[in-house]
N, C-alpha and C positions, 0 to 999 in steps of 0.2 A: 953545527946544525944543518948545513945544506948538505953535508955528507950524509947524513942519518934520511934526509929527505931523498937524496938520490937512491940510497940503498935500499928504500921502501918501496920507491917506484920499480927499482929492478927486479924485486923481489916479486912484486905484484905482476909486472911482465912475465916473469919467468913462469908465474904460476899460470898466467893465462894460454901461453904456449903449452906449458904441460898439460893443461884442461884439453885444449884443441886437439891435440896429438892423441891424448887418451879416448875422445869422442870418436877420431879415427880409427883407431884399433878395434874398438869396441863395434861399431859398423861394419869393419871389413870382417870382423870373426862372425858375426851375426849372418853376412851375406855368405861366407863359406859354408855355414852350419844348415842354413837352409839348401844349400847347392848340393850338399853331401848327403842330407835326409832325403831329397826327393829325386833327384836325378838318377840314383842308381838303387834298386831294391838290396835291401839287406839280405845277404844270403848266408845260411848256416852250415850248409853243406849236407850231406844223409843222403839217402835213396832218391830219386826224382820219381814224380807220378809216371804210372806205367811200368817199372822196374817191380820184378818179382824179389821177394825177402829170400835173402839166402839161407842155406842151412846153418842153423846154431845149435848149440846145447848150454843149457843152464840149469840150476835149481832155484825154486823160489825160497822165500825166506822160511815157507811152512815145509820145505824138505821134498816139494813135488818137481819133477822135472818138467821143463819147457823147453820147446825145440821150434823152428820155424814149422815143421810137418804138425805139431801139436797145438800150436797158435792157430794156423789157418785164418780163416777169415768168414765175414766182416769182423774186423778188430780194431781196437783204438791202442796204440802204444805210445807212451810218454817217457822222455828222458829227463831226470832231475841231477841237478848236484848238490850237496848240502851246502856248500857255503855260497850259493850263488842267490842273488837279491831276485832278479826277476824269477827265479823257479819257485821263489816262495810267494810271490805275487800269484803267478799262475796256479800254484797246488790247489786251491779252493775252486778257482772255475774246471779244472781237471775232474776233481771229486764229484762236483755236482753233475758233470756232463757224463761222467761214468755211473754214476747213480741213475742217469735217465737213458742210457743207452742199453739195448737187448745184446749188443755185441760184445765179444770176449775183450776185457781189457789187461793190458799188461803194463805194469810201472815199472821202470828202471831206474835206480838210485844209485848215484855213485858219491863217495865223499874220499877226501884227501886224508891223510893219517892225523891230521888236528881236527879234523871234522866228525860230528856224529851224525850218522843217516838216521838214527832212530826215531827223530820226530816225522820225518817223511815216510818212514816204512811203516809208522803206526798209523797215520792218516790214510795212507794208500790202499793200506792191507784190509781197511774196511769195504773197497769197492774193486779191486784188482787183486790180480797175481803179481806180486811184487818180486823182483831180482834185486839183491844188492851185491855190487861188483865194483871192483877196482877200477878206475879212469882207464878206458879203452879195455876193456873187458868182451867177452866174446859177444855178448849180444849188441853194446855198442857198436864195436868193428862190424859185424853183420850189416848193420843199418848205416853204417859210415857215419854216425854223428861226429859232429866238428864243433857243435856249442850246445848251450843249454840255455833253457828248456829247447825241446823239440819234442813235436808231437806228429805223429805219421796216423793216417787213417789209411786201414788196409780193407781191399775188396774181398768179396768173396772167392774169387780167384788165386787169390793170394798175391795180388800186385798193389802198389803204393798207389790210393786213389789221391790223397791230398800230404802235404807235409809243411810245417811250420813252426816258428819259434813261439807262436801265439797260439789259440785254440783255431785250429782249421776249421771253414765253416760247410765243406761237404761231409756226407755222409759215405761210409762205407758201404756198398751194396752187394 
């Protein structure tokens, strides 16, 4: 009987130590997450504000040619990936903004071999010229897109006014 009491007390003490260590690890992870989220801004790569759009050539899903020269400005250009959850979340906001803007709108959809870009293309084609291309295709390479989603606002002179992985707030002029 005394061994049973000692075993129960030992298991209880070990459980308390384990609980304290777990709470300490959770607090440390939360502190690191806060520092990581707010100390450094998230960068996606891509053309920086003030840079000119380099020349590119592609064909839209409707068979129309599109290039940096034909795109001109002001314009809104969005890059989406079919397997990307943040892209799916941003898509309705992009479509709504595209409906409201008088500027040209270009959407570029990329998909891996096991992904179907059709749902994105279908929604975007209602409000934008759509290019569907392989990852790092000519349009993505020209804009130096490194992550999805990415949205660029282009000024009338063909320079980048703003870019972000969420909907930029400044308008092209």
